[in-house]
PyMOL Python script that loads the backbone (N, CA, C, O; Angstrom):
from pymol import cmd

cmd.read_pdbstr("""\
ATOM      1  N   MET A   1      -2.425   3.252  25.652  1.00  0.00           N
ATOM      2  CA  MET A   1      -2.833   3.509  24.299  1.00  0.00           C
ATOM      3  C   MET A   1      -2.117   2.552  23.338  1.00  0.00           C
ATOM      4  O   MET A   1      -2.752   1.942  22.479  1.00  0.00           O
ATOM      5  N   ILE A   2      -0.822   2.425  23.484  1.00  0.00           N
ATOM      6  CA  ILE A   2      -0.048   1.577  22.585  1.00  0.00           C
ATOM      7  C   ILE A   2      -0.488   0.130  22.693  1.00  0.00           C
ATOM      8  O   ILE A   2      -0.613  -0.557  21.679  1.00  0.00           O
ATOM      9  N   THR A   3      -0.724  -0.339  23.905  1.00  0.00           N
ATOM     10  CA  THR A   3      -1.146  -1.719  24.109  1.00  0.00           C
ATOM     11  C   THR A   3      -2.460  -1.999  23.392  1.00  0.00           C
ATOM     12  O   THR A   3      -2.651  -3.083  22.841  1.00  0.00           O
ATOM     13  N   SER A   4      -3.362  -1.026  23.396  1.00  0.00           N
ATOM     14  CA  SER A   4      -4.661  -1.242  22.770  1.00  0.00           C
ATOM     15  C   SER A   4      -4.563  -1.355  21.251  1.00  0.00           C
ATOM     16  O   SER A   4      -5.495  -1.844  20.612  1.00  0.00           O
ATOM     17  N   LEU A   5      -3.465  -0.918  20.667  1.00  0.00           N
ATOM     18  CA  LEU A   5      -3.301  -1.001  19.220  1.00  0.00           C
ATOM     19  C   LEU A   5      -2.900  -2.388  18.751  1.00  0.00           C
ATOM     20  O   LEU A   5      -2.969  -2.680  17.557  1.00  0.00           O
ATOM     21  N   GLY A   6      -2.484  -3.238  19.664  1.00  0.00           N
ATOM     22  CA  GLY A   6      -2.037  -4.571  19.277  1.00  0.00           C
ATOM     23  C   GLY A   6      -0.668  -4.485  18.627  1.00  0.00           C
ATOM     24  O   GLY A   6       0.129  -3.609  18.961  1.00  0.00           O
ATOM     25  N   ASN A   7      -0.395  -5.390  17.704  1.00  0.00           N
ATOM     26  CA  ASN A   7       0.896  -5.413  17.048  1.00  0.00           C
ATOM     27  C   ASN A   7       0.856  -4.497  15.832  1.00  0.00           C
ATOM     28  O   ASN A   7       0.703  -4.956  14.700  1.00  0.00           O
ATOM     29  N   ILE A   8       0.993  -3.214  16.075  1.00  0.00           N
ATOM     30  CA  ILE A   8       0.883  -2.222  14.998  1.00  0.00           C
ATOM     31  C   ILE A   8       2.008  -2.368  13.981  1.00  0.00           C
ATOM     32  O   ILE A   8       1.823  -2.038  12.809  1.00  0.00           O
ATOM     33  N   ARG A   9       3.161  -2.851  14.406  1.00  0.00           N
ATOM     34  CA  ARG A   9       4.268  -3.040  13.469  1.00  0.00           C
ATOM     35  C   ARG A   9       3.867  -3.991  12.358  1.00  0.00           C
ATOM     36  O   ARG A   9       4.092  -3.703  11.182  1.00  0.00           O
ATOM     37  N   ASP A  10       3.275  -5.125  12.721  1.00  0.00           N
ATOM     38  CA  ASP A  10       2.845  -6.096  11.715  1.00  0.00           C
ATOM     39  C   ASP A  10       1.712  -5.535  10.856  1.00  0.00           C
ATOM     40  O   ASP A  10       1.684  -5.748   9.644  1.00  0.00           O
ATOM     41  N   ALA A  11       0.785  -4.824  11.482  1.00  0.00           N
ATOM     42  CA  ALA A  11      -0.330  -4.251  10.729  1.00  0.00           C
ATOM     43  C   ALA A  11       0.166  -3.242   9.702  1.00  0.00           C
ATOM     44  O   ALA A  11      -0.309  -3.232   8.566  1.00  0.00           O
ATOM     45  N   LEU A  12       1.108  -2.399  10.085  1.00  0.00           N
ATOM     46  CA  LEU A  12       1.629  -1.392   9.161  1.00  0.00           C
ATOM     47  C   LEU A  12       2.493  -2.023   8.069  1.00  0.00           C
ATOM     48  O   LEU A  12       2.530  -1.523   6.945  1.00  0.00           O
ATOM     49  N   ALA A  13       3.178  -3.099   8.385  1.00  0.00           N
ATOM     50  CA  ALA A  13       4.022  -3.753   7.386  1.00  0.00           C
ATOM     51  C   ALA A  13       3.188  -4.247   6.201  1.00  0.00           C
ATOM     52  O   ALA A  13       3.657  -4.241   5.063  1.00  0.00           O
ATOM     53  N   ASP A  14       1.955  -4.673   6.470  1.00  0.00           N
ATOM     54  CA  ASP A  14       1.090  -5.213   5.426  1.00  0.00           C
ATOM     55  C   ASP A  14       0.063  -4.207   4.912  1.00  0.00           C
ATOM     56  O   ASP A  14      -0.747  -4.545   4.049  1.00  0.00           O
ATOM     57  N   ALA A  15       0.082  -2.997   5.421  1.00  0.00           N
ATOM     58  CA  ALA A  15      -0.944  -2.007   5.086  1.00  0.00           C
ATOM     59  C   ALA A  15      -0.701  -1.365   3.723  1.00  0.00           C
ATOM     60  O   ALA A  15       0.420  -1.326   3.216  1.00  0.00           O
ATOM     61  N   ASP A  16      -1.776  -0.872   3.160  1.00  0.00           N
ATOM     62  CA  ASP A  16      -1.726  -0.095   1.926  1.00  0.00           C
ATOM     63  C   ASP A  16      -0.883   1.162   2.168  1.00  0.00           C
ATOM     64  O   ASP A  16      -1.005   1.785   3.223  1.00  0.00           O
ATOM     65  N   PRO A  17      -0.032   1.543   1.209  1.00  0.00           N
ATOM     66  CA  PRO A  17       0.831   2.717   1.404  1.00  0.00           C
ATOM     67  C   PRO A  17       0.067   3.997   1.778  1.00  0.00           C
ATOM     68  O   PRO A  17       0.551   4.785   2.591  1.00  0.00           O
ATOM     69  N   GLN A  18      -1.107   4.208   1.199  1.00  0.00           N
ATOM     70  CA  GLN A  18      -1.877   5.417   1.544  1.00  0.00           C
ATOM     71  C   GLN A  18      -2.386   5.334   2.982  1.00  0.00           C
ATOM     72  O   GLN A  18      -2.419   6.342   3.687  1.00  0.00           O
ATOM     73  N   ASP A  19      -2.783   4.141   3.418  1.00  0.00           N
ATOM     74  CA  ASP A  19      -3.219   3.971   4.807  1.00  0.00           C
ATOM     75  C   ASP A  19      -2.072   4.266   5.764  1.00  0.00           C
ATOM     76  O   ASP A  19      -2.267   4.902   6.799  1.00  0.00           O
ATOM     77  N   LYS A  20      -0.872   3.801   5.412  1.00  0.00           N
ATOM     78  CA  LYS A  20       0.308   4.089   6.238  1.00  0.00           C
ATOM     79  C   LYS A  20       0.552   5.583   6.314  1.00  0.00           C
ATOM     80  O   LYS A  20       0.812   6.124   7.389  1.00  0.00           O
ATOM     81  N   ALA A  21       0.469   6.249   5.171  1.00  0.00           N
ATOM     82  CA  ALA A  21       0.694   7.694   5.139  1.00  0.00           C
ATOM     83  C   ALA A  21      -0.302   8.414   6.036  1.00  0.00           C
ATOM     84  O   ALA A  21       0.064   9.361   6.732  1.00  0.00           O
ATOM     85  N   ASP A  22      -1.556   7.975   6.027  1.00  0.00           N
ATOM     86  CA  ASP A  22      -2.578   8.585   6.881  1.00  0.00           C
ATOM     87  C   ASP A  22      -2.253   8.397   8.359  1.00  0.00           C
ATOM     88  O   ASP A  22      -2.391   9.325   9.156  1.00  0.00           O
ATOM     89  N   VAL A  23      -1.819   7.181   8.722  1.00  0.00           N
ATOM     90  CA  VAL A  23      -1.458   6.905  10.115  1.00  0.00           C
ATOM     91  C   VAL A  23      -0.292   7.795  10.545  1.00  0.00           C
ATOM     92  O   VAL A  23      -0.327   8.416  11.607  1.00  0.00           O
ATOM     93  N   TYR A  24       0.734   7.843   9.704  1.00  0.00           N
ATOM     94  CA  TYR A  24       1.912   8.641  10.042  1.00  0.00           C
ATOM     95  C   TYR A  24       1.566  10.124  10.147  1.00  0.00           C
ATOM     96  O   TYR A  24       2.087  10.825  11.015  1.00  0.00           O
ATOM     97  N   GLN A  25       0.693  10.598   9.271  1.00  0.00           N
ATOM     98  CA  GLN A  25       0.297  12.002   9.332  1.00  0.00           C
ATOM     99  C   GLN A  25      -0.481  12.288  10.613  1.00  0.00           C
ATOM    100  O   GLN A  25      -0.266  13.319  11.250  1.00  0.00           O
ATOM    101  N   ASN A  26      -1.375  11.392  10.994  1.00  0.00           N
ATOM    102  CA  ASN A  26      -2.150  11.594  12.219  1.00  0.00           C
ATOM    103  C   ASN A  26      -1.280  11.524  13.466  1.00  0.00           C
ATOM    104  O   ASN A  26      -1.622  12.099  14.499  1.00  0.00           O
ATOM    105  N   LEU A  27      -0.157  10.822  13.370  1.00  0.00           N
ATOM    106  CA  LEU A  27       0.789  10.779  14.488  1.00  0.00           C
ATOM    107  C   LEU A  27       1.689  12.006  14.512  1.00  0.00           C
ATOM    108  O   LEU A  27       2.437  12.213  15.468  1.00  0.00           O
ATOM    109  N   GLY A  28       1.619  12.820  13.463  1.00  0.00           N
ATOM    110  CA  GLY A  28       2.503  13.970  13.369  1.00  0.00           C
ATOM    111  C   GLY A  28       3.944  13.520  13.169  1.00  0.00           C
ATOM    112  O   GLY A  28       4.874  14.169  13.647  1.00  0.00           O
ATOM    113  N   LEU A  29       4.125  12.407  12.461  1.00  0.00           N
ATOM    114  CA  LEU A  29       5.446  11.823  12.280  1.00  0.00           C
ATOM    115  C   LEU A  29       6.267  12.632  11.285  1.00  0.00           C
ATOM    116  O   LEU A  29       5.805  12.970  10.195  1.00  0.00           O
ATOM    117  N   ARG A  30       7.479  12.928  11.685  1.00  0.00           N
ATOM    118  CA  ARG A  30       8.423  13.634  10.807  1.00  0.00           C
ATOM    119  C   ARG A  30       9.726  12.855  10.801  1.00  0.00           C
ATOM    120  O   ARG A  30      10.306  12.586  11.853  1.00  0.00           O
ATOM    121  N   LEU A  31      10.184  12.493   9.605  1.00  0.00           N
ATOM    122  CA  LEU A  31      11.436  11.764   9.452  1.00  0.00           C
ATOM    123  C   LEU A  31      12.463  12.687   8.805  1.00  0.00           C
ATOM    124  O   LEU A  31      12.178  13.339   7.800  1.00  0.00           O
ATOM    125  N   THR A  32      13.651  12.737   9.384  1.00  0.00           N
ATOM    126  CA  THR A  32      14.743  13.538   8.840  1.00  0.00           C
ATOM    127  C   THR A  32      15.918  12.616   8.580  1.00  0.00           C
ATOM    128  O   THR A  32      16.427  11.963   9.491  1.00  0.00           O
ATOM    129  N   TYR A  33      16.344  12.570   7.323  1.00  0.00           N
ATOM    130  CA  TYR A  33      17.437  11.693   6.933  1.00  0.00           C
ATOM    131  C   TYR A  33      18.729  12.495   6.851  1.00  0.00           C
ATOM    132  O   TYR A  33      18.777  13.551   6.219  1.00  0.00           O
ATOM    133  N   GLU A  34      19.771  11.986   7.494  1.00  0.00           N
ATOM    134  CA  GLU A  34      21.103  12.584   7.445  1.00  0.00           C
ATOM    135  C   GLU A  34      21.995  11.624   6.667  1.00  0.00           C
ATOM    136  O   GLU A  34      22.526  10.674   7.243  1.00  0.00           O
ATOM    137  N   PRO A  35      22.172  11.862   5.343  1.00  0.00           N
ATOM    138  CA  PRO A  35      22.902  10.910   4.509  1.00  0.00           C
ATOM    139  C   PRO A  35      24.347  10.689   4.930  1.00  0.00           C
ATOM    140  O   PRO A  35      24.843   9.568   4.823  1.00  0.00           O
ATOM    141  N   GLY A  36      25.038  11.718   5.403  1.00  0.00           N
ATOM    142  CA  GLY A  36      26.435  11.552   5.819  1.00  0.00           C
ATOM    143  C   GLY A  36      26.590  10.564   6.962  1.00  0.00           C
ATOM    144  O   GLY A  36      27.598   9.865   7.058  1.00  0.00           O
ATOM    145  N   LYS A  37      25.587  10.510   7.825  1.00  0.00           N
ATOM    146  CA  LYS A  37      25.615   9.602   8.977  1.00  0.00           C
ATOM    147  C   LYS A  37      24.794   8.339   8.718  1.00  0.00           C
ATOM    148  O   LYS A  37      24.792   7.420   9.537  1.00  0.00           O
ATOM    149  N   GLN A  38      24.097   8.293   7.581  1.00  0.00           N
ATOM    150  CA  GLN A  38      23.154   7.218   7.284  1.00  0.00           C
ATOM    151  C   GLN A  38      22.222   7.016   8.479  1.00  0.00           C
ATOM    152  O   GLN A  38      22.073   5.913   9.006  1.00  0.00           O
ATOM    153  N   LEU A  39      21.605   8.122   8.883  1.00  0.00           N
ATOM    154  CA  LEU A  39      20.782   8.153  10.081  1.00  0.00           C
ATOM    155  C   LEU A  39      19.422   8.755   9.752  1.00  0.00           C
ATOM    156  O   LEU A  39      19.333   9.750   9.033  1.00  0.00           O
ATOM    157  N   VAL A  40      18.373   8.151  10.279  1.00  0.00           N
ATOM    158  CA  VAL A  40      17.037   8.712  10.166  1.00  0.00           C
ATOM    159  C   VAL A  40      16.571   9.062  11.566  1.00  0.00           C
ATOM    160  O   VAL A  40      16.559   8.219  12.463  1.00  0.00           O
ATOM    161  N   ARG A  41      16.187  10.320  11.741  1.00  0.00           N
ATOM    162  CA  ARG A  41      15.647  10.755  13.029  1.00  0.00           C
ATOM    163  C   ARG A  41      14.130  10.838  12.884  1.00  0.00           C
ATOM    164  O   ARG A  41      13.625  11.463  11.951  1.00  0.00           O
ATOM    165  N   ALA A  42      13.414  10.215  13.796  1.00  0.00           N
ATOM    166  CA  ALA A  42      11.952  10.211  13.772  1.00  0.00           C
ATOM    167  C   ALA A  42      11.432  11.009  14.954  1.00  0.00           C
ATOM    168  O   ALA A  42      11.862  10.824  16.093  1.00  0.00           O
ATOM    169  N   GLU A  43      10.495  11.900  14.658  1.00  0.00           N
ATOM    170  CA  GLU A  43       9.838  12.688  15.704  1.00  0.00           C
ATOM    171  C   GLU A  43       8.332  12.586  15.489  1.00  0.00           C
ATOM    172  O   GLU A  43       7.862  12.600  14.352  1.00  0.00           O
ATOM    173  N   ALA A  44       7.589  12.484  16.564  1.00  0.00           N
ATOM    174  CA  ALA A  44       6.132  12.452  16.477  1.00  0.00           C
ATOM    175  C   ALA A  44       5.561  13.472  17.441  1.00  0.00           C
ATOM    176  O   ALA A  44       6.007  13.593  18.582  1.00  0.00           O
ATOM    177  N   GLN A  45       4.576  14.197  16.968  1.00  0.00           N
ATOM    178  CA  GLN A  45       3.859  15.142  17.819  1.00  0.00           C
ATOM    179  C   GLN A  45       2.420  14.645  17.900  1.00  0.00           C
ATOM    180  O   GLN A  45       1.616  14.862  16.993  1.00  0.00           O
ATOM    181  N   LEU A  46       2.122  13.985  18.992  1.00  0.00           N
ATOM    182  CA  LEU A  46       0.812  13.368  19.150  1.00  0.00           C
ATOM    183  C   LEU A  46      -0.235  14.405  19.527  1.00  0.00           C
ATOM    184  O   LEU A  46      -0.051  15.179  20.467  1.00  0.00           O
ATOM    185  N   ASP A  47      -1.325  14.410  18.790  1.00  0.00           N
ATOM    186  CA  ASP A  47      -2.454  15.306  19.043  1.00  0.00           C
ATOM    187  C   ASP A  47      -3.619  14.444  19.513  1.00  0.00           C
ATOM    188  O   ASP A  47      -4.158  13.662  18.729  1.00  0.00           O
ATOM    189  N   PRO A  48      -4.017  14.571  20.773  1.00  0.00           N
ATOM    190  CA  PRO A  48      -5.097  13.715  21.293  1.00  0.00           C
ATOM    191  C   PRO A  48      -6.393  13.826  20.496  1.00  0.00           C
ATOM    192  O   PRO A  48      -7.169  12.871  20.461  1.00  0.00           O
ATOM    193  N   HIS A  49      -6.644  14.958  19.861  1.00  0.00           N
ATOM    194  CA  HIS A  49      -7.868  15.113  19.080  1.00  0.00           C
ATOM    195  C   HIS A  49      -7.843  14.253  17.813  1.00  0.00           C
ATOM    196  O   HIS A  49      -8.891  13.800  17.351  1.00  0.00           O
ATOM    197  N   LYS A  50      -6.659  14.030  17.256  1.00  0.00           N
ATOM    198  CA  LYS A  50      -6.552  13.187  16.070  1.00  0.00           C
ATOM    199  C   LYS A  50      -6.500  11.707  16.419  1.00  0.00           C
ATOM    200  O   LYS A  50      -6.837  10.866  15.585  1.00  0.00           O
ATOM    201  N   LEU A  51      -6.089  11.378  17.621  1.00  0.00           N
ATOM    202  CA  LEU A  51      -5.946   9.985  18.021  1.00  0.00           C
ATOM    203  C   LEU A  51      -7.187   9.444  18.716  1.00  0.00           C
ATOM    204  O   LEU A  51      -7.255   8.251  19.012  1.00  0.00           O
ATOM    205  N   GLY A  52      -8.155  10.290  18.978  1.00  0.00           N
ATOM    206  CA  GLY A  52      -9.371   9.830  19.610  1.00  0.00           C
ATOM    207  C   GLY A  52      -9.230   9.592  21.095  1.00  0.00           C
ATOM    208  O   GLY A  52      -9.997   8.826  21.680  1.00  0.00           O
ATOM    209  N   ILE A  53      -8.259  10.240  21.712  1.00  0.00           N
ATOM    210  CA  ILE A  53      -8.090  10.104  23.154  1.00  0.00           C
ATOM    211  C   ILE A  53      -8.875  11.226  23.820  1.00  0.00           C
ATOM    212  O   ILE A  53      -8.619  12.407  23.584  1.00  0.00           O
ATOM    213  N   TRP A  54      -9.808  10.847  24.634  1.00  0.00           N
ATOM    214  CA  TRP A  54     -10.663  11.838  25.288  1.00  0.00           C
ATOM    215  C   TRP A  54     -10.637  11.602  26.784  1.00  0.00           C
ATOM    216  O   TRP A  54     -10.514  10.467  27.246  1.00  0.00           O
ATOM    217  N   SER A  55     -10.751  12.660  27.519  1.00  0.00           N
ATOM    218  CA  SER A  55     -10.906  12.518  28.959  1.00  0.00           C
ATOM    219  C   SER A  55     -12.003  13.470  29.405  1.00  0.00           C
ATOM    220  O   SER A  55     -12.161  14.568  28.872  1.00  0.00           O
ATOM    221  N   VAL A  56     -12.744  13.022  30.384  1.00  0.00           N
ATOM    222  CA  VAL A  56     -13.855  13.820  30.895  1.00  0.00           C
ATOM    223  C   VAL A  56     -13.717  13.900  32.396  1.00  0.00           C
ATOM    224  O   VAL A  56     -13.508  12.890  33.067  1.00  0.00           O
ATOM    225  N   SER A  57     -13.833  15.093  32.913  1.00  0.00           N
ATOM    226  CA  SER A  57     -13.844  15.273  34.360  1.00  0.00           C
ATOM    227  C   SER A  57     -15.284  15.244  34.824  1.00  0.00           C
ATOM    228  O   SER A  57     -16.117  16.011  34.340  1.00  0.00           O
ATOM    229  N   GLU A  58     -15.575  14.365  35.753  1.00  0.00           N
ATOM    230  CA  GLU A  58     -16.936  14.280  36.274  1.00  0.00           C
ATOM    231  C   GLU A  58     -17.064  15.022  37.597  1.00  0.00           C
ATOM    232  O   GLU A  58     -18.094  14.928  38.264  1.00  0.00           O
ATOM    233  N   ARG A  59     -16.050  15.742  37.971  1.00  0.00           N
ATOM    234  CA  ARG A  59     -16.082  16.493  39.206  1.00  0.00           C
ATOM    235  C   ARG A  59     -17.201  17.541  39.154  1.00  0.00           C
ATOM    236  O   ARG A  59     -17.241  18.375  38.249  1.00  0.00           O
ATOM    237  N   GLY A  60     -18.084  17.486  40.113  1.00  0.00           N
ATOM    238  CA  GLY A  60     -19.135  18.495  40.220  1.00  0.00           C
ATOM    239  C   GLY A  60     -20.373  18.204  39.404  1.00  0.00           C
ATOM    240  O   GLY A  60     -21.299  19.015  39.406  1.00  0.00           O
ATOM    241  N   LEU A  61     -20.431  17.084  38.706  1.00  0.00           N
ATOM    242  CA  LEU A  61     -21.617  16.757  37.938  1.00  0.00           C
ATOM    243  C   LEU A  61     -22.553  15.894  38.777  1.00  0.00           C
ATOM    244  O   LEU A  61     -22.110  14.976  39.467  1.00  0.00           O
ATOM    245  N   ASP A  62     -23.841  16.191  38.714  1.00  0.00           N
ATOM    246  CA  ASP A  62     -24.833  15.385  39.416  1.00  0.00           C
ATOM    247  C   ASP A  62     -25.522  14.474  38.406  1.00  0.00           C
ATOM    248  O   ASP A  62     -25.778  14.868  37.268  1.00  0.00           O
ATOM    249  N   HIS A  63     -25.821  13.239  38.842  1.00  0.00           N
ATOM    250  CA  HIS A  63     -26.516  12.290  37.949  1.00  0.00           C
ATOM    251  C   HIS A  63     -27.997  12.427  38.107  1.00  0.00           C
ATOM    252  O   HIS A  63     -28.757  11.719  37.446  1.00  0.00           O
TER     253      HIS A  63
END
""", "prot")
cmd.dss("prot")
cmd.show_as("cartoon", "prot")
cmd.util.cbc("prot")
cmd.orient("prot")
């Protein structure tokens, strides 16, 4: 999946801020900043329905 996106880092660097926000929301991205440690923790909860990843089992189907 990641390979098919190409160089997403470069694409996001030049993207419109609202487009970036949409991408991050669809990734379920959550950033938590800890100022005392100057640390940002990033978590993503990927939902295949939002990312367009589909799988189909063809077991038992006749053509």
